[in-house]
Every structure is written in C-alpha cells, then in structure tokens.
Residue frames as a rotation matrix with the C-alpha (Angstrom) as fourth column:
MET 1
0.571 -0.818 0.073 93.77
-0.637 -0.498 -0.589 100.46
0.518 0.289 -0.805 156.15
LYS 2
0.076 -0.536 0.841 94.97
-0.897 0.331 0.292 98.23
-0.435 -0.777 -0.456 158.98
LYS 3
0.658 0.241 0.713 93.99
-0.007 0.949 -0.314 95.11
-0.753 0.202 0.627 157.02
ALA 4
0.949 -0.316 0.021 95.94
0.000 -0.065 -0.998 96.26
0.317 0.947 -0.062 153.97
LEU 5
0.270 -0.887 0.375 99.01
-0.887 -0.381 -0.260 97.07
0.374 -0.262 -0.890 156.05
TYR 6
0.183 -0.124 0.975 98.76
-0.672 0.708 0.216 93.76
-0.718 -0.695 0.046 157.92
SER 7
0.886 0.202 0.417 98.42
0.147 0.730 -0.667 91.82
-0.439 0.653 0.617 154.64
LEU 8
0.753 -0.658 -0.004 101.43
-0.323 -0.365 -0.873 93.62
0.573 0.659 -0.488 153.19
LEU 9
0.109 -0.710 0.696 103.48
-0.993 -0.051 0.104 92.82
-0.039 -0.703 -0.711 156.30
ILE 10
0.429 0.115 0.896 102.60
-0.273 0.962 0.007 89.11
-0.861 -0.248 0.445 156.11
PHE 11
0.985 -0.052 0.166 103.44
0.174 0.304 -0.937 89.00
-0.002 0.951 0.309 152.39
ALA 12
0.509 -0.846 0.160 106.77
-0.652 -0.500 -0.570 90.75
0.562 0.186 -0.806 152.97
SER 13
0.121 -0.428 0.895 107.61
-0.874 0.381 0.301 88.37
-0.470 -0.819 -0.328 155.81
ALA 14
0.669 0.193 0.718 106.85
0.060 0.949 -0.311 85.30
-0.741 0.251 0.623 153.68
THR 15
0.939 -0.340 0.054 108.83
0.007 -0.138 -0.990 86.71
0.345 0.930 -0.128 150.79
LEU 16
0.336 -0.850 0.406 111.79
-0.912 -0.402 -0.087 87.42
0.237 -0.341 -0.910 153.03
PHE 17
0.179 -0.238 0.954 111.86
-0.570 0.766 0.298 83.87
-0.802 -0.597 0.001 154.39
ALA 18
0.774 0.244 0.584 111.54
0.238 0.742 -0.626 82.37
-0.586 0.624 0.517 150.91
GLN 19
0.807 -0.512 -0.294 114.52
-0.559 -0.503 -0.660 84.24
0.190 0.697 -0.692 149.43
LYS 20
0.769 -0.609 -0.196 117.61
0.596 0.793 -0.127 82.16
0.233 -0.019 0.972 148.79
ASN 21
0.731 -0.625 -0.274 120.77
-0.233 -0.606 0.761 83.34
-0.641 -0.492 -0.589 150.49
ALA 22
0.931 -0.332 -0.152 123.20
-0.111 0.139 -0.984 83.66
0.347 0.933 0.092 147.58
THR 23
0.192 -0.926 0.326 126.24
-0.910 -0.292 -0.294 83.76
0.367 -0.240 -0.899 149.89
VAL 24
0.189 -0.076 0.979 125.70
-0.650 0.737 0.182 80.24
-0.736 -0.671 0.090 151.24
LYS 25
-0.069 -0.280 -0.958 127.42
-0.879 0.470 -0.074 77.47
0.471 0.837 -0.279 149.33
PHE 26
0.702 0.443 0.557 126.35
-0.659 0.701 0.273 73.93
-0.270 -0.559 0.784 150.07
ALA 27
-0.409 -0.816 -0.409 128.57
-0.853 0.501 -0.147 70.86
0.325 0.288 -0.901 150.28
ILE 28
0.750 0.647 -0.136 127.75
-0.593 0.750 0.293 67.16
0.291 -0.139 0.946 150.45
SER 29
-0.513 -0.858 -0.014 129.61
-0.773 0.469 -0.427 64.51
0.373 -0.208 -0.904 152.42
ASN 30
-0.992 0.103 0.068 128.51
0.068 0.915 -0.399 60.94
-0.103 -0.391 -0.915 153.05
ASP 31
-0.493 0.844 0.211 125.12
0.594 0.149 0.791 61.77
0.636 0.515 -0.574 151.47
ALA 32
0.270 0.538 -0.799 124.47
0.919 -0.391 0.047 64.53
-0.287 -0.747 -0.600 154.05
VAL 33
0.432 0.009 0.902 124.23
0.539 -0.804 -0.250 68.28
0.723 0.594 -0.352 153.46
GLY 34
0.178 -0.411 -0.894 126.52
0.825 -0.433 0.364 70.85
-0.537 -0.802 0.261 155.02
THR 35
0.994 0.060 -0.092 127.99
0.004 -0.859 -0.511 74.18
-0.109 0.508 -0.854 153.98
VAL 36
0.442 -0.885 0.144 131.38
0.429 0.068 -0.901 74.98
0.788 0.460 0.410 152.54
ALA 37
0.101 -0.377 0.921 132.00
-0.626 -0.744 -0.236 77.34
0.773 -0.552 -0.311 155.47
MET 38
0.781 0.248 0.573 131.27
-0.613 0.482 0.626 74.54
-0.121 -0.840 0.529 157.94
PHE 39
0.878 -0.472 0.080 133.75
0.478 0.856 -0.196 72.23
0.024 0.210 0.977 156.24
ASP 40
0.324 -0.777 0.540 136.35
0.052 -0.555 -0.830 75.02
0.945 0.297 -0.140 155.98
ALA 41
0.361 -0.125 0.924 136.29
-0.872 -0.395 0.287 75.19
0.329 -0.910 -0.252 159.76
LYS 42
0.696 -0.068 0.715 137.14
-0.332 0.852 0.405 71.46
-0.636 -0.520 0.570 159.86
LYS 43
0.616 -0.450 -0.646 139.95
-0.746 -0.069 -0.663 71.50
0.254 0.890 -0.378 157.28
GLU 44
-0.352 -0.861 0.368 142.21
-0.930 0.365 -0.035 69.27
-0.104 -0.355 -0.929 159.35
TYR 45
-0.238 0.353 0.905 139.74
-0.209 0.891 -0.403 66.38
-0.948 -0.285 -0.139 158.91
VAL 46
0.745 0.586 -0.319 139.08
-0.379 -0.021 -0.925 66.87
-0.549 0.810 0.207 155.17
GLN 47
-0.010 -0.712 0.702 140.86
0.446 0.625 0.640 64.60
-0.895 0.320 0.312 152.71
SER 48
-0.869 -0.268 0.416 139.55
0.482 -0.271 0.833 66.13
-0.110 0.924 0.365 149.48
VAL 49
-0.043 0.844 -0.535 137.04
0.062 -0.532 -0.845 68.61
-0.997 -0.069 -0.030 148.05
ASN 50
-0.736 -0.053 0.675 135.60
0.669 0.098 0.737 68.45
-0.105 0.994 -0.037 144.54
VAL 51
-0.381 0.591 -0.712 133.74
-0.084 -0.788 -0.610 71.57
-0.921 -0.173 0.349 143.41
PHE 52
-0.462 0.370 0.806 131.12
0.880 0.309 0.362 71.40
-0.115 0.876 -0.468 140.67
LYS 53
-0.925 -0.066 -0.375 130.33
0.077 -0.997 -0.015 74.86
-0.373 -0.042 0.927 139.30
THR 54
-0.497 0.795 -0.349 127.12
-0.849 -0.363 0.383 74.03
0.178 0.487 0.855 137.44
LYS 55
0.203 0.694 0.691 124.20
-0.701 0.596 -0.392 71.64
-0.684 -0.404 0.607 137.82
ALA 56
0.812 0.127 -0.570 125.11
-0.557 0.463 -0.690 70.07
0.176 0.877 0.447 134.48
ASN 57
-0.059 -0.956 -0.289 128.52
-0.626 0.261 -0.735 69.00
0.778 0.137 -0.614 135.83
LEU 58
0.054 0.107 0.993 127.17
-0.968 0.248 0.026 67.14
-0.244 -0.963 0.117 138.87
PRO 59
-0.871 -0.333 -0.362 128.05
-0.406 0.902 0.146 63.45
0.278 0.274 -0.921 139.04
GLN 60
-0.242 0.846 -0.475 125.19
-0.023 0.484 0.875 60.96
0.970 0.223 -0.098 139.29
ASN 61
-0.273 0.110 -0.956 125.49
0.870 0.453 -0.196 60.57
0.412 -0.885 -0.219 143.08
LEU 62
-0.787 -0.055 -0.615 124.91
0.402 -0.801 -0.443 64.34
-0.468 -0.596 0.653 143.55
LYS 63
-0.801 0.498 0.332 122.08
0.180 -0.328 0.927 64.84
0.571 0.803 0.173 141.02
LYS 64
0.072 0.895 -0.441 119.47
0.843 0.182 0.506 64.54
0.533 -0.408 -0.741 143.79
PHE 65
0.076 -0.128 -0.989 120.99
0.773 -0.619 0.140 67.69
-0.630 -0.775 0.052 145.34
ASP 66
-0.476 -0.340 0.811 120.87
0.849 -0.419 0.322 69.76
0.231 0.842 0.488 142.13
TYR 67
0.550 0.753 0.361 118.36
0.579 -0.656 0.485 72.21
0.602 -0.058 -0.797 143.70
LEU 68
0.777 -0.348 -0.524 121.23
0.376 -0.411 0.831 73.34
-0.505 -0.842 -0.189 145.97
ALA 69
-0.046 -0.915 0.401 123.69
0.880 0.152 0.450 73.96
-0.473 0.373 0.798 143.14
ASP 70
0.891 0.402 0.209 122.71
0.453 -0.790 -0.412 77.54
0.000 0.462 -0.887 142.23
ASN 71
0.720 -0.693 0.043 126.15
-0.692 -0.711 0.126 78.67
-0.057 -0.120 -0.991 143.45
GLY 72
-0.176 -0.740 -0.649 127.89
-0.608 0.600 -0.520 75.40
0.774 0.303 -0.556 142.65
LEU 73
0.878 0.403 0.257 128.09
-0.460 0.563 0.687 72.35
0.132 -0.722 0.680 144.89
ALA 74
-0.180 -0.983 0.019 131.07
-0.909 0.159 -0.386 70.79
0.376 -0.087 -0.922 146.63
GLU 75
0.816 0.277 -0.507 131.64
-0.088 0.926 0.366 67.15
0.571 -0.254 0.781 147.51
VAL 76
0.126 -0.745 0.655 133.76
-0.944 -0.293 -0.151 66.65
0.305 -0.599 -0.740 150.62
LYS 77
0.597 -0.045 -0.801 135.55
0.130 0.991 0.042 63.47
0.792 -0.130 0.597 151.69
PHE 78
0.751 -0.300 0.588 136.89
-0.660 -0.313 0.683 63.08
-0.021 -0.901 -0.433 155.20
LYS 79
-0.367 -0.912 -0.183 140.15
-0.838 0.410 -0.360 61.38
0.403 0.021 -0.915 156.10
LYS 80
-0.017 0.366 -0.930 139.69
-0.097 0.925 0.366 57.68
0.995 0.096 0.020 156.79
ASP 81
-0.613 -0.308 -0.728 140.68
0.616 0.390 -0.684 57.94
0.494 -0.868 -0.049 160.46
PHE 82
-0.929 0.258 0.264 138.17
-0.346 -0.860 -0.376 60.71
0.130 -0.441 0.888 161.18
GLY 83
-0.589 0.804 0.084 134.78
0.692 0.555 -0.462 59.13
-0.418 -0.214 -0.883 160.48
THR 84
-0.318 0.530 0.786 132.07
0.580 -0.547 0.604 61.77
0.750 0.648 -0.133 160.10
LEU 85
-0.934 0.113 0.340 130.29
-0.301 -0.761 -0.575 64.62
0.194 -0.639 0.744 161.88
ASP 86
-0.635 0.769 0.073 126.90
0.373 0.388 -0.843 64.35
-0.677 -0.507 -0.533 163.60
TYR 87
-0.872 0.449 -0.198 123.93
-0.424 -0.485 0.765 64.56
0.247 0.751 0.613 161.26
MET 88
-0.598 0.768 0.229 120.19
0.235 0.441 -0.867 64.00
-0.767 -0.464 -0.444 161.41
SER 89
-0.574 0.467 0.672 117.28
0.790 0.100 0.605 63.84
0.215 0.879 -0.426 158.98
LEU 90
-0.876 0.322 0.360 115.07
-0.287 -0.946 0.148 66.86
0.388 0.026 0.921 158.42
ALA 91
0.070 0.924 -0.377 112.07
-0.021 0.379 0.925 64.66
0.997 -0.057 0.046 159.31
ASN 92
0.022 -0.132 -0.991 113.52
0.917 0.398 -0.033 64.18
0.399 -0.908 0.130 162.80
PHE 93
-0.942 -0.324 -0.087 114.13
0.335 -0.883 -0.329 67.93
0.030 -0.339 0.940 163.18
ASN 94
-0.478 0.849 0.226 110.49
-0.371 -0.428 0.824 68.54
0.796 0.310 0.519 162.16
ALA 95
0.246 0.580 -0.777 109.32
0.441 0.646 0.622 66.04
0.863 -0.496 -0.097 164.79
GLN 96
-0.474 -0.510 -0.718 111.39
0.871 -0.150 -0.468 67.78
0.131 -0.847 0.516 167.48
TYR 97
-0.994 0.087 -0.071 109.61
-0.081 -0.992 -0.093 71.04
-0.078 -0.087 0.993 166.65
GLY 98
-0.438 0.887 0.146 106.13
0.090 0.205 -0.975 69.47
-0.894 -0.414 -0.169 166.62
LEU 99
-0.068 0.373 -0.926 105.68
-0.920 -0.382 -0.086 69.57
-0.385 0.846 0.369 162.85
PRO 100
0.882 0.343 0.325 104.63
-0.176 0.877 -0.447 66.66
-0.438 0.337 0.833 160.64
LYS 101
0.133 -0.933 0.335 107.74
0.225 0.358 0.906 64.79
-0.965 -0.045 0.257 159.50
ASP 102
-0.087 -0.138 0.987 107.00
0.966 0.232 0.117 65.38
-0.245 0.963 0.113 155.81
THR 103
0.865 0.367 -0.341 106.76
0.316 -0.928 -0.197 69.20
-0.389 0.063 -0.919 156.13
PRO 104
0.465 -0.732 0.497 109.31
0.611 -0.140 -0.779 70.86
0.640 0.666 0.382 153.81
VAL 105
0.477 -0.450 -0.755 112.19
0.663 -0.380 0.645 72.61
-0.577 -0.808 0.118 155.59
PHE 106
0.885 -0.205 0.417 113.77
0.165 -0.701 -0.694 75.88
0.435 0.684 -0.586 154.49
ILE 107
0.361 -0.854 -0.376 117.53
0.733 0.011 0.680 76.28
-0.576 -0.521 0.630 154.87
GLU 108
-0.532 -0.582 -0.615 118.77
0.196 -0.791 0.580 79.74
-0.824 0.188 0.534 153.89
GLY 109
-0.107 0.624 -0.774 115.74
-0.751 -0.561 -0.348 80.09
-0.651 0.544 0.529 151.60
TYR 110
-0.665 -0.140 -0.734 116.27
-0.632 0.629 0.452 76.75
0.398 0.764 -0.507 149.84
GLU 111
0.297 0.862 0.410 113.26
-0.950 0.311 0.032 74.47
-0.100 -0.399 0.912 150.15
PHE 112
-0.861 -0.504 -0.069 114.09
-0.503 0.864 -0.034 70.90
0.077 0.006 -0.997 151.14
LYS 113
0.110 0.978 -0.179 111.01
-0.938 0.162 0.306 68.90
0.328 0.135 0.935 150.11
ASN 114
0.362 -0.077 -0.929 112.61
0.042 0.997 -0.067 65.51
0.931 -0.015 0.364 150.79
THR 115
0.514 -0.099 0.852 112.72
-0.799 -0.418 0.433 65.40
0.313 -0.903 -0.293 154.57
ASP 116
0.948 -0.318 -0.002 114.67
0.306 0.909 0.283 62.12
-0.088 -0.269 0.959 154.49
THR 117
0.421 -0.821 0.387 117.65
0.139 -0.363 -0.921 64.35
0.897 0.441 -0.038 153.64
ASN 118
0.517 -0.373 -0.770 120.31
0.852 0.136 0.506 64.36
-0.084 -0.918 0.388 156.35
ILE 119
0.612 -0.404 0.680 122.01
-0.070 -0.884 -0.462 67.59
0.788 0.235 -0.569 157.38
PHE 120
-0.280 -0.803 -0.526 125.08
0.667 0.231 -0.709 68.13
0.691 -0.549 0.471 159.55
ALA 121
0.602 0.511 -0.614 124.32
0.797 -0.337 0.501 69.63
0.049 -0.791 -0.610 162.96
ASP 122
-0.237 -0.816 -0.527 127.47
0.779 -0.484 0.399 71.80
-0.581 -0.316 0.750 162.73
MET 123
-0.719 -0.056 0.693 125.93
0.593 -0.570 0.569 73.90
0.363 0.820 0.443 159.95
ILE 124
0.278 0.959 0.054 123.00
0.738 -0.250 0.627 75.12
0.615 -0.134 -0.777 162.07
ALA 125
-0.838 -0.446 0.313 123.23
0.179 -0.768 -0.615 78.62
0.515 -0.460 0.723 163.54
ASP 126
-0.721 0.673 0.163 119.51
-0.530 -0.384 -0.757 78.97
-0.447 -0.632 0.633 164.33
MET 127
-0.813 0.576 -0.086 116.25
0.373 0.629 0.682 77.03
0.447 0.522 -0.726 163.90
LYS 128
-0.746 0.660 -0.090 112.70
-0.260 -0.413 -0.873 78.23
-0.613 -0.627 0.480 164.35
VAL 129
-0.354 0.748 0.562 109.19
0.896 0.443 -0.025 77.50
-0.267 0.495 -0.827 163.19
ALA 130
-0.681 0.140 -0.718 107.88
-0.204 -0.979 0.002 80.28
-0.703 0.148 0.696 160.96
THR 131
0.445 0.847 0.291 105.09
0.256 0.191 -0.948 80.82
-0.858 0.496 -0.132 158.49
VAL 132
-0.679 -0.640 -0.360 106.44
-0.269 -0.240 0.933 80.46
-0.683 0.730 -0.009 154.96
GLU 133
-0.868 0.383 -0.316 104.11
-0.318 0.060 0.946 80.73
0.381 0.922 0.069 151.97
GLY 134
-0.028 0.963 0.270 101.14
-0.836 -0.170 0.521 80.51
0.548 -0.211 0.810 154.33
LYS 135
0.732 0.243 -0.637 102.25
0.035 0.920 0.391 77.29
0.681 -0.308 0.665 156.07
LYS 136
0.717 -0.513 0.473 104.20
-0.618 -0.152 0.771 76.58
-0.324 -0.845 -0.426 159.23
ALA 137
0.793 -0.546 -0.271 107.67
0.198 0.650 -0.734 75.28
0.577 0.528 0.623 158.44
LEU 138
0.607 -0.711 -0.355 111.04
0.530 0.030 0.847 74.85
-0.592 -0.703 0.395 160.07
VAL 139
0.887 -0.381 0.261 113.44
-0.043 -0.631 -0.775 77.58
0.459 0.676 -0.576 158.99
ILE 140
0.606 -0.766 -0.217 117.17
0.679 0.355 0.642 76.98
-0.415 -0.536 0.735 159.47
THR 141
0.890 -0.456 0.000 119.88
-0.394 -0.770 -0.501 79.57
0.228 0.446 -0.865 159.15
THR 142
0.679 -0.707 -0.196 123.53
0.695 0.706 -0.136 78.64
0.234 -0.044 0.971 158.80
VAL 143
-0.320 -0.771 0.550 125.08
0.498 -0.631 -0.595 82.06
0.806 0.083 0.586 159.28
LYS 144
-0.083 0.255 -0.963 125.09
0.966 -0.216 -0.140 83.75
-0.244 -0.942 -0.229 162.66
LYS 145
0.152 0.252 0.956 123.61
0.602 -0.791 0.113 87.23
0.784 0.558 -0.272 162.40
C-alpha cells in the first residue's frame, strides 16, 4: 500500500511540474525571453510591443520561440537610449545549479530544450532543482506565490 501511495505521489508531483501555466504570457526582446508582466513593469523603457496571437502569425525571427506561443507571443523593443535588461543563457543557470548545461529547463511548465536560449533575470521569481518526468531539471517560476 505504501509503495502504491508513494508512486502516486511521485506521479502527481511530476504531472504538476509539467503543467503549463496558462496565465503566463511570454515576450521576446533582443532574442531573449521574458514575460509580458515583466515588461509591463518597465513600460517607461519600452518603445513598442507587437503581439502575435497565433503561432501561424509569428514572423521568421520569432519562429524558434513558437513553443511559447500557446497564449500568443509579444515582441518588445526598448527605447534606443535604454539598452537592455540583464539576461543569461539557460545553460549557465543549469551550471550554477550543478546540472549538465544541456539539461532542459522548465519555465512555468514550458520545456526549454535549447539551453542556449537567453532569459531575462527580471522574470524569475523562484528557481529550484526538481524531478520532472523522472529526471532532475531546473524549474523556474515567474509569478510570486
């Protein structure tokens, strides 16, 4: 009985981590990933925002991010005098947490297989190593709970 309960608990935990958070909307700027909420907090530095509601409408430069476009995808451009926000590759985050650099990272349930992808530090609310689908992986949340 204990084994069955333990197995069910592990399965439920893995399933919970793997679920995509439908409330998070991603945005891309300078080829790095952030969230719409993160950029909304920096409105004074934003020059323009283009929102693409479906994967089919994504321009060529955003096609590599189509796996993030379940709820649409925004492209953000900063004002020329601002520059950009701090960002880092997922491979470097993996290394900081003692994981192989090529280990996929989960952000709000979305699996980032390409760890060369850069993400903005401002979008991170929490990071931890967890077991997802039977493997250790970095799990990032963008919304404070």
